[in-house]
Structures are given as C-alpha cells and as structure tokens.
VEXDREN-2710 file (C-alpha; in Angstrom, 1 decimal):
% VEXDREN-2710
k/r/px/py/pz
1/UNK/109.6/122.7/116.9
2/UNK/108.4/120.9/113.8
3/UNK/110.9/119.1/111.6
4/UNK/109.0/120.2/108.5
5/UNK/110.6/122.8/106.3
6/UNK/108.9/125.7/104.5
7/UNK/109.9/125.8/100.8
8/UNK/109.7/128.7/98.3
9/UNK/106.2/127.6/97.3
10/UNK/105.0/128.1/100.8
11/UNK/104.3/124.4/101.5
12/UNK/105.7/122.4/104.4
13/UNK/107.7/119.3/103.5
14/UNK/109.3/116.7/105.7
15/UNK/113.1/116.5/105.4
16/UNK/113.1/113.1/103.6
17/UNK/110.8/114.6/100.9
18/UNK/113.3/117.4/100.0
19/UNK/115.8/117.4/97.2
20/UNK/118.8/117.8/99.6
21/UNK/121.6/115.2/99.6
22/UNK/120.0/113.3/102.5
23/UNK/116.5/113.8/101.2
24/UNK/117.3/112.4/97.8
25/UNK/119.1/109.4/99.3
26/UNK/116.1/108.6/101.5
27/UNK/113.7/109.0/98.5
28/UNK/115.8/106.7/96.4
29/UNK/115.9/104.2/99.3
30/UNK/112.1/104.1/99.4
31/UNK/111.9/103.7/95.7
32/UNK/114.4/100.8/95.8
33/UNK/112.4/99.2/98.7
34/UNK/109.2/99.3/96.7
35/UNK/110.9/98.2/93.4
36/UNK/112.2/94.9/94.9
37/UNK/109.1/94.3/97.1
38/UNK/107.1/93.8/94.0
39/UNK/109.5/91.1/92.8
40/UNK/109.7/89.6/96.3
41/UNK/106.0/88.9/96.3
42/UNK/106.3/86.1/93.7
43/UNK/109.8/85.6/92.3
44/UNK/110.8/82.9/94.7
45/UNK/107.4/81.4/95.5
46/UNK/105.8/81.3/92.1
47/UNK/106.9/77.8/91.3
48/UNK/105.1/76.5/94.4
49/UNK/101.8/78.0/93.2
50/UNK/102.3/76.6/89.7
51/UNK/103.0/73.2/91.0
52/UNK/99.9/73.2/93.2
53/UNK/97.8/74.4/90.3
54/UNK/99.0/71.5/88.1
55/UNK/101.3/73.7/86.0
56/UNK/104.6/72.4/87.4
57/UNK/106.0/71.4/84.1
58/UNK/105.6/75.0/82.9
59/UNK/107.8/76.5/85.6
60/UNK/110.7/77.1/83.2
61/UNK/108.5/79.0/80.8
62/UNK/107.1/81.3/83.5
63/UNK/110.6/82.2/84.7
64/UNK/111.8/82.5/81.1
65/UNK/109.0/84.9/80.4
66/UNK/110.9/87.7/82.2
67/UNK/114.0/86.6/80.2
68/UNK/112.2/86.9/76.9
69/UNK/110.9/90.4/77.9
70/UNK/114.5/91.3/78.9
71/UNK/115.7/90.5/75.4
72/UNK/114.5/93.9/74.1
73/UNK/112.2/95.7/76.6
74/UNK/115.0/97.1/79.0
75/UNK/117.1/98.3/76.1
76/UNK/114.1/99.9/74.4
77/UNK/112.9/101.6/77.5
78/UNK/116.4/102.7/78.4
79/UNK/116.8/104.3/75.0
80/UNK/113.5/106.0/75.3
81/UNK/114.5/107.4/78.7
82/UNK/117.8/108.7/77.2
83/UNK/116.0/110.5/74.4
84/UNK/112.3/111.2/74.9
85/UNK/110.7/110.7/78.3
86/UNK/112.3/111.5/81.7
87/UNK/113.3/108.2/83.3
88/UNK/111.3/108.6/86.5
89/UNK/108.1/109.1/84.5
90/UNK/108.8/106.1/82.3
91/UNK/109.5/104.1/85.4
92/UNK/106.1/104.9/86.9
93/UNK/104.3/104.2/83.7
94/UNK/105.9/100.8/83.3
95/UNK/105.1/99.9/86.9
96/UNK/101.4/100.9/86.4
97/UNK/100.9/98.8/83.3
98/UNK/102.8/95.8/84.9
99/UNK/100.6/96.1/88.0
100/UNK/97.4/96.0/86.0
101/UNK/98.5/93.0/84.0
102/UNK/99.6/91.2/87.2
103/UNK/96.2/91.8/88.9
104/UNK/94.5/90.4/85.7
105/UNK/96.7/87.3/86.1
106/UNK/95.7/87.0/89.7
107/UNK/92.0/87.4/88.8
108/UNK/92.2/84.6/86.2
109/UNK/94.0/82.3/88.6
110/UNK/91.7/83.1/91.4
111/UNK/88.5/82.4/89.4
112/UNK/90.0/79.3/87.7
113/UNK/91.4/76.7/90.3
114/UNK/92.8/74.7/87.3
115/UNK/94.0/77.5/85.0
116/UNK/94.8/77.0/81.4
117/UNK/98.5/77.4/80.7
118/UNK/98.1/79.5/77.6
119/UNK/95.8/82.1/79.3
120/UNK/97.6/82.6/82.6
121/UNK/101.1/82.5/80.9
122/UNK/100.1/85.1/78.4
123/UNK/98.8/87.5/81.1
124/UNK/101.9/86.9/83.3
125/UNK/104.2/87.4/80.4
126/UNK/102.6/90.7/79.5
127/UNK/103.1/91.9/83.1
128/UNK/106.8/90.8/82.9
129/UNK/107.2/92.7/79.6
130/UNK/106.6/96.0/81.5
131/UNK/108.0/95.1/84.9
132/UNK/111.5/93.8/83.8
133/UNK/112.6/97.2/82.3
134/UNK/111.8/98.9/85.7
135/UNK/114.9/97.3/87.3
136/UNK/117.3/99.0/84.9
137/UNK/115.3/102.2/84.9
138/UNK/115.4/102.3/88.7
139/UNK/119.2/102.1/88.5
140/UNK/119.3/104.8/85.9
141/UNK/117.1/107.1/88.0
142/UNK/119.2/106.5/91.1
143/UNK/122.5/107.1/89.3
144/UNK/121.2/110.3/87.6
145/UNK/119.8/111.8/90.7
146/UNK/122.9/111.0/92.8
147/UNK/125.1/112.5/90.1
148/UNK/122.9/115.6/90.0
149/UNK/123.5/116.1/93.7
150/UNK/127.3/115.7/93.4
151/UNK/127.3/112.2/94.9
152/UNK/129.6/109.4/93.7
153/UNK/127.3/106.4/92.9
154/UNK/130.1/104.0/93.6
155/UNK/130.0/105.0/97.3
156/UNK/126.4/106.2/97.6
157/UNK/124.5/103.6/95.7
158/UNK/125.2/100.4/97.8
159/UNK/123.6/101.9/100.9
160/UNK/120.5/102.7/98.8
161/UNK/120.4/99.4/97.1
162/UNK/120.4/97.5/100.4
163/UNK/116.8/98.8/100.9
164/UNK/115.8/96.8/97.8
165/UNK/116.9/93.7/99.6
166/UNK/114.9/94.8/102.7
167/UNK/111.9/95.2/100.5
168/UNK/112.4/91.9/98.9
169/UNK/112.7/90.1/102.2
170/UNK/109.7/91.9/103.7
171/UNK/107.6/90.8/100.7
172/UNK/108.8/87.2/101.0
173/UNK/108.0/87.0/104.7
174/UNK/104.5/88.4/104.0
175/UNK/103.6/85.8/101.3
176/UNK/105.2/83.0/103.3
177/UNK/103.0/83.7/106.4
178/UNK/99.8/85.4/105.4
179/UNK/96.8/83.3/104.5
180/UNK/93.2/83.9/103.3
181/UNK/90.1/81.8/103.6
182/UNK/87.1/83.5/102.1
183/UNK/86.9/86.8/104.0
184/UNK/89.2/85.6/106.8
185/UNK/92.8/86.7/106.9
186/UNK/95.5/85.4/109.2
187/UNK/99.2/84.7/109.9
188/UNK/100.9/81.4/110.5
189/UNK/104.3/79.7/110.3
190/UNK/103.0/76.4/111.7
191/UNK/102.8/73.2/109.6
192/UNK/100.0/72.0/111.8
193/UNK/97.8/75.0/111.2
194/UNK/94.7/74.1/109.1
195/UNK/95.5/77.2/107.0
196/UNK/99.1/76.2/106.3
197/UNK/98.4/75.4/102.6
198/UNK/96.3/78.6/102.2
199/UNK/99.3/80.8/102.7
200/UNK/100.1/83.2/99.8
201/UNK/103.3/81.3/99.0
202/UNK/101.2/78.3/97.8
203/UNK/98.3/80.3/96.2
204/UNK/97.6/82.8/93.4
205/UNK/97.2/85.5/96.1
206/UNK/101.0/86.2/95.8
207/UNK/100.2/87.8/92.4
208/UNK/97.6/90.1/93.9
209/UNK/100.2/91.2/96.5
210/UNK/102.6/92.0/93.7
211/UNK/100.0/93.9/91.7
212/UNK/99.0/96.1/94.7
213/UNK/102.6/96.8/95.5
214/UNK/103.2/97.7/91.9
215/UNK/100.5/100.3/91.9
216/UNK/102.1/102.0/95.0
217/UNK/105.5/102.0/93.3
218/UNK/104.0/103.6/90.2
219/UNK/102.5/106.4/92.2
220/UNK/105.7/107.0/94.2
221/UNK/107.9/107.0/91.1
222/UNK/105.7/109.8/89.6
223/UNK/106.5/112.0/92.6
224/UNK/110.3/111.8/92.2
225/UNK/112.5/114.7/91.0
226/UNK/112.8/114.9/87.2
227/UNK/115.7/113.3/85.5
228/UNK/117.1/115.3/82.6
229/UNK/116.8/113.8/79.1
230/UNK/120.2/113.9/77.5
231/UNK/118.9/114.5/74.0
232/UNK/115.3/115.0/73.0
233/UNK/114.8/114.1/69.3
234/UNK/112.7/112.0/67.0
235/UNK/113.6/108.7/65.4
236/UNK/114.9/109.3/61.9
237/UNK/114.5/107.1/58.9
238/UNK/117.9/105.6/59.5
239/UNK/117.2/102.3/61.2
240/UNK/120.6/102.5/63.0
241/UNK/119.2/105.3/65.1
242/UNK/116.2/103.3/66.3
243/UNK/116.2/102.7/70.1
244/UNK/116.8/99.0/70.3
245/UNK/119.3/99.0/67.4
246/UNK/121.1/101.9/69.0
247/UNK/121.4/100.0/72.2
248/UNK/122.7/96.9/70.5
249/UNK/125.4/99.0/68.9
250/UNK/127.0/99.2/72.4
251/UNK/127.9/95.5/71.8
252/UNK/130.4/96.9/69.3
253/UNK/132.3/98.6/72.1
254/UNK/135.4/96.5/72.9
255/UNK/135.4/97.5/76.5
256/UNK/131.8/96.5/77.1
257/UNK/131.3/93.4/74.9
258/UNK/133.2/90.8/77.0
259/UNK/131.4/91.9/80.1
260/UNK/128.0/91.6/78.4
261/UNK/128.9/88.1/77.2
262/UNK/129.9/86.9/80.6
263/UNK/126.8/88.6/82.1
264/UNK/124.7/86.4/79.8
265/UNK/126.4/83.2/81.1
266/UNK/126.1/84.3/84.8
267/UNK/122.5/85.2/84.3
268/UNK/121.6/81.6/84.0
269/UNK/122.6/80.9/87.6
270/UNK/120.4/83.6/89.1
271/UNK/117.3/82.4/87.4
272/UNK/117.9/78.8/88.4
273/UNK/118.1/79.9/92.0
274/UNK/114.9/81.9/91.7
275/UNK/112.9/79.2/90.0
276/UNK/113.9/76.0/91.8
277/UNK/115.1/76.6/95.4
278/UNK/111.6/76.9/96.8
279/UNK/110.2/73.8/95.1
280/UNK/113.4/72.0/96.2
281/UNK/112.9/72.9/99.8
282/UNK/109.2/72.2/99.7
283/UNK/109.7/68.7/98.3
284/UNK/111.1/67.6/101.6
285/UNK/107.5/67.7/102.9
286/UNK/106.9/64.7/100.7
287/UNK/109.5/62.7/102.5
288/UNK/108.4/61.2/105.9
289/UNK/111.7/61.9/107.6
290/UNK/111.6/65.6/106.8
291/UNK/107.9/66.3/106.5
292/UNK/107.6/68.2/109.8
293/UNK/110.7/70.2/109.5
294/UNK/110.5/74.0/109.6
295/UNK/112.5/74.5/106.4
296/UNK/110.2/72.2/104.4
297/UNK/107.0/74.0/105.4
298/UNK/108.4/77.6/105.3
299/UNK/110.4/77.5/102.1
300/UNK/109.8/81.1/101.2
301/UNK/110.8/82.3/104.6
302/UNK/114.0/80.1/104.6
303/UNK/114.8/81.4/101.1
304/UNK/114.8/84.9/102.5
305/UNK/118.1/84.1/104.1
306/UNK/119.6/84.6/100.7
307/UNK/118.2/88.1/100.5
308/UNK/119.3/88.9/104.1
309/UNK/122.8/87.7/103.0
310/UNK/122.5/90.0/100.1
311/UNK/121.8/92.9/102.4
312/UNK/124.8/92.1/104.5
313/UNK/127.2/91.8/101.5
314/UNK/126.0/94.8/99.5
315/UNK/127.5/97.4/101.8
316/UNK/131.2/96.4/101.3
317/UNK/130.8/96.1/97.5
318/UNK/132.3/99.5/96.9
319/UNK/135.3/98.8/99.1
320/UNK/135.8/95.4/97.5
321/UNK/135.7/97.0/94.0
322/UNK/138.2/99.7/95.1
323/UNK/140.6/97.1/96.4
324/UNK/140.1/94.1/94.1
325/UNK/138.9/95.6/90.9
326/UNK/136.1/94.5/88.6
327/UNK/137.7/91.2/87.4
328/UNK/138.4/89.8/90.9
329/UNK/135.1/91.0/92.2
330/UNK/133.1/89.2/89.5
331/UNK/135.3/86.1/89.8
332/UNK/134.4/85.9/93.5
333/UNK/130.8/86.2/92.6
334/UNK/131.0/83.3/90.1
335/UNK/132.8/81.1/92.6
336/UNK/130.1/81.9/95.1
337/UNK/127.6/80.5/92.7
338/UNK/129.6/77.3/92.5
339/UNK/129.6/77.0/96.3
340/UNK/125.8/77.9/96.4
341/UNK/124.8/75.0/94.2
342/UNK/127.3/72.5/95.7
343/UNK/125.9/73.2/99.2
344/UNK/122.4/72.7/98.0
345/UNK/123.5/69.3/96.6
346/UNK/124.6/68.1/100.0
347/UNK/121.9/69.7/102.2
348/UNK/118.4/68.9/103.4
349/UNK/115.9/70.4/105.9
350/UNK/116.9/68.0/108.7
351/UNK/120.4/67.7/110.0
352/UNK/121.7/69.1/106.7
353/UNK/119.9/72.4/107.2
354/UNK/123.2/74.1/107.9
355/UNK/124.4/73.3/104.5
356/UNK/121.3/74.9/103.0
357/UNK/121.8/77.9/105.3
358/UNK/125.4/78.1/104.1
359/UNK/124.2/78.1/100.5
360/UNK/122.0/81.0/101.2
361/UNK/124.7/82.9/103.0
362/UNK/127.1/82.8/100.0
363/UNK/124.2/83.8/97.7
364/UNK/124.8/87.4/98.9
365/UNK/128.3/87.3/97.5
366/UNK/127.1/85.7/94.2
367/UNK/124.3/88.2/93.7
368/UNK/125.8/91.5/95.0
369/UNK/129.4/91.3/93.8
370/UNK/128.2/90.7/90.2
371/UNK/125.1/92.8/90.0
372/UNK/126.3/95.9/91.7
373/UNK/129.8/95.7/90.2
374/UNK/128.2/95.2/86.8
375/UNK/125.8/98.1/87.0
376/UNK/128.5/100.5/88.2
377/UNK/131.1/99.2/85.7
378/UNK/128.6/99.7/82.8
379/UNK/127.7/103.2/84.1
380/UNK/131.4/104.2/84.1
381/UNK/132.3/102.7/80.7
382/UNK/129.2/103.6/78.7
383/UNK/128.9/107.0/76.9
384/UNK/127.0/109.5/79.1
385/UNK/124.2/109.8/76.4
386/UNK/123.6/106.0/76.4
387/UNK/123.9/105.1/80.1
388/UNK/120.2/104.2/80.5
389/UNK/120.4/102.1/77.3
390/UNK/123.6/100.4/78.5
391/UNK/121.9/99.5/81.8
392/UNK/119.0/98.1/79.7
393/UNK/121.4/96.1/77.6
394/UNK/123.0/94.6/80.7
395/UNK/119.6/93.6/81.8
396/UNK/118.9/92.1/78.4
397/UNK/122.1/89.9/78.6
398/UNK/121.6/88.7/82.2
399/UNK/117.8/88.4/82.6
400/UNK/117.2/88.2/78.8
401/UNK/119.4/85.9/76.8
402/UNK/120.9/84.2/79.9
403/UNK/117.8/83.8/81.9
404/UNK/115.4/82.7/79.1
405/UNK/117.6/80.2/77.2
406/UNK/119.3/79.1/80.4
407/UNK/116.1/78.5/82.3
408/UNK/114.6/76.4/79.5
409/UNK/117.7/74.3/79.4
410/UNK/117.8/74.1/83.2
411/UNK/114.2/73.1/83.2
412/UNK/115.0/70.2/80.9
413/UNK/117.7/69.1/83.4
414/UNK/115.4/69.4/86.4
415/UNK/112.6/67.6/84.6
416/UNK/115.0/64.9/83.6
417/UNK/115.7/64.0/87.2
418/UNK/112.6/65.2/89.1
419/UNK/108.8/65.1/88.6
420/UNK/105.7/66.4/90.4
421/UNK/104.1/63.7/92.5
422/UNK/101.1/63.6/94.9
423/UNK/102.4/62.7/98.3
424/UNK/100.6/61.0/101.2
425/UNK/99.2/64.4/102.4
426/UNK/97.5/64.8/99.1
427/UNK/99.7/67.7/97.9
428/UNK/102.0/67.9/94.9
429/UNK/105.7/68.0/95.4
430/UNK/108.7/68.1/93.0
431/UNK/110.3/64.8/93.9
432/UNK/113.5/63.3/92.5
433/UNK/117.3/63.3/92.5
434/UNK/117.9/66.9/93.4
435/UNK/121.5/66.3/94.4
436/UNK/122.5/65.4/90.9
437/UNK/120.6/68.5/89.6
438/UNK/122.5/70.8/91.9
439/UNK/125.9/69.2/91.1
440/UNK/125.2/69.7/87.4
441/UNK/124.6/73.4/88.0
442/UNK/127.7/73.8/90.1
443/UNK/129.8/72.2/87.4
444/UNK/128.4/74.7/84.9
445/UNK/129.3/77.7/87.1
446/UNK/132.8/76.3/87.5
447/UNK/133.3/76.2/83.7
448/UNK/132.1/79.8/83.5
449/UNK/134.5/80.8/86.3
450/UNK/137.5/79.2/84.5
451/UNK/136.5/80.9/81.2
452/UNK/136.1/84.3/82.9
453/UNK/139.5/84.2/84.6
454/UNK/141.3/83.1/81.4
455/UNK/139.5/85.3/78.9
456/UNK/138.2/88.6/80.5
457/UNK/140.6/91.5/80.3
458/UNK/140.4/95.2/81.3
459/UNK/142.5/97.7/79.6
460/UNK/145.3/99.4/81.6
461/UNK/143.6/102.8/81.6
462/UNK/140.5/101.3/83.2
463/UNK/142.0/99.0/85.8
464/UNK/142.1/101.6/88.6
465/UNK/138.7/103.3/87.8
466/UNK/137.4/102.2/91.2
467/UNK/140.1/103.6/93.4
END
C-alpha cells in the first residue's frame, strides 16, 4: 500500500511533505541541510582559491565582507520578517538574489584567470549581503514552525540543526574532491593525480557550486508552510520605528546587551577558523617533509572533521543547557576555542596530525555550545514580536561587528608572520610562522573567557529557564 496520503485538496503527498509534527521536522531538516550546504561550498576553501589567483592578501576582506553585511542586513531582514513579509518567503528571496550574485562572481573569476580585486570583491560582497541574513531567517522559520506545532525548540531544534552540519560537510567533500578540465569532470583525493590542482577547492568552481545550491534552496524555501507575521504595518515617520533602528533598540535590554557584547568578541574566533585553517593546512605542501601528506593535499576534506565534530556535539546541547545553564555552556565554548587554536599551534600534517585532528574535534564544542545556546537564549529572552529581529541582531554582533573588525585585525596578524610564496612545485602557499599566529589567537580567546566568567550575569528569574 502506498505511503502517500490523500489530503483535502485531493492531491497525494508523501509523509515528509505534510505539516504533521514529523513532516515539519523533516522539512526543516532538509531546509537546514541546503542552507549550510551553500556555505560549505566556499566558506572554508575560498582562501585557497584567492591565494592561487594572486589575491591572497585580500583574504581578510573577503571574509570580512560577510561581516560588513551582517552589520545591518540580518537585523533589517529580521525586522521585515516580523512586520511585513512571511519569513519563509523572505528567506527564499534572499537566497535567490545571493545565488545570482554568486554565479556572477564565478563567471567573472572563470573568465579572468587573474581577476581584479575590486570587481570580484564587489560581486562577492553583494552575494554575501543577501546570503548572510538567511542564516538568522532560517532559525526564525524553524523556531516559528516548531512552536506552531506545539514543539519545544530547545529539544526539537538540535536534531534539525545537525542536518545543517551534514549539508556543510557534504559540500566540503564535494569541492575537495571534484575537478573539471574543460568538459571533463572527475573525482580524486590523490596528490599524484594530474588533476589535483584542478579540484574545486583550489578554483573558482566552488563559487558556481554555491550558486547552484543557493537556487535549489530558494525554490525549496518558497514551498514551506507560511510563517505568521506578528504585526503587519507600515513604517511611520518616527525614525525609532524603522526596522534596523528598532532592532538596535534591543541593545537597550539589560538581559540581552551583555550577551550581545560577548557574542561580538566570540565571533572573531569563528571567522579566523573559517578563513585561515585551509591555507594553514595547505602550506605544508610547500615544505618538503610534509609535501606528500594526505592532510596537506586535502585541506578541505580534513577541515570537514570540524563539522563532523559539530554534528556529534550538537545533539547534547539541549541537555547541557538544561544541566549547566547558559553561562557555563558558553564558557565551555570559549575554552574550546582556546584549545582549538593551541592545538593548531603545535600540530602539523605529519606526525603532529593528531594535534590538528584534536583541534577539529574540540571545534564542535566551540561552535555548537555557543551558537545553539545563543540562538535559543535570545529566542527565550526577546519579546515575541521581535524574535526575528533579535536573531538578526545576534547575527550582526557575531558575524557582523566581531567578524569584520576581528578578521581585518586577524589578517594583519597573519600577514605580519606569514606571506604567500611560490614553492618548488610552482604553486603559491601561505608560508611563515604559523605557530606564533595560533598562539596569539589562543591568548585572545583566553582573555575573552576570563572576562566572560567575571562579568556575565543572568538574573535569578532566568537562571533555570532551560530546565
């Protein structure tokens, strides 16, 4: 007997496409898979393409582009979703525009082997301007649809969010291994393959993969159940009611402000990890003693261990929050960043590969414990009518202020100790004193941890909100 169900409109639908509790969880899992697959196509490997294209010194600016977009775009789009346009429709629209701009970025890079920084950066930044808000919008859509089905997001969301990690990893493995040569397409993990340097992780083709995935995500988002708009009105002449300004007013909430400020400081660490781990691993190819190691030639694949770790650690987040509370959970996340950078400082792709693997395993704690705890904490503390805006503001502080300013400063630190050099194999690698770089970043995170433990407080009425 068919598993399809006949609905009141007479059409047959598969169970996972229904609006039942299980159906909506499955649909949100697919959405989250696609959402993070777009990012996984380029977020970790972009620096390798930029270095190979002669734009290595511009890496901080490309990673800061998303940060600059996050300064206002998520808060603006979140406020629009709260007031005017159903969140799932706005999510699809943003993905569509971002995908088009990403494919234009790919086309320019593909037709210009030595692209001009101003042109390719502008196209990429426009794509980020519309993509960055989709992360917060995806959270808002998930929370709203779960609540509408009587599900507790604290318990239901982690099992949905894990599919985002699966999507991110799947995209990373794809760009790490797939190569193109004219009309030929293939797959390789071998350093000795004649197509090793034509894999997507080293070329502009990773941006095409991101664009195509973005189009699929846009279409899928348009098919989701509608999210109710809390209040549908127009913007008055009072500037205090304008979307971005209204979102920023949440900074005046004494319960939210401290968390937003520490989110900004923690956001620096995430962007450093995204921007520099792959070039760091690949630079071992320029050292004779490590040139043939698996980790050096498959940096994107090796980096995916971080996302696999994320998938493993995301499931117990709800339990950890219930037992430890917000402050201890976030403190564990910051300490994990300290360990992450310290292990990178001591590791290499030879005998020290286990230190690098260890760094990637603790990444899951660093990423999940903060991001999931933060999103759920903000959802609980923010007024119901401003929850999308609050999620956008959290994105603004972490991937906006923290990522943009932090990445530029981090770029100065990295460029102070490392530089792009042409090795014996004729390829460019980011050579230099990486150990000192990672120790500096570890020290920064330790200072943030001490400040957080000393300064962050949660009022008595909110301490047990996770129980």
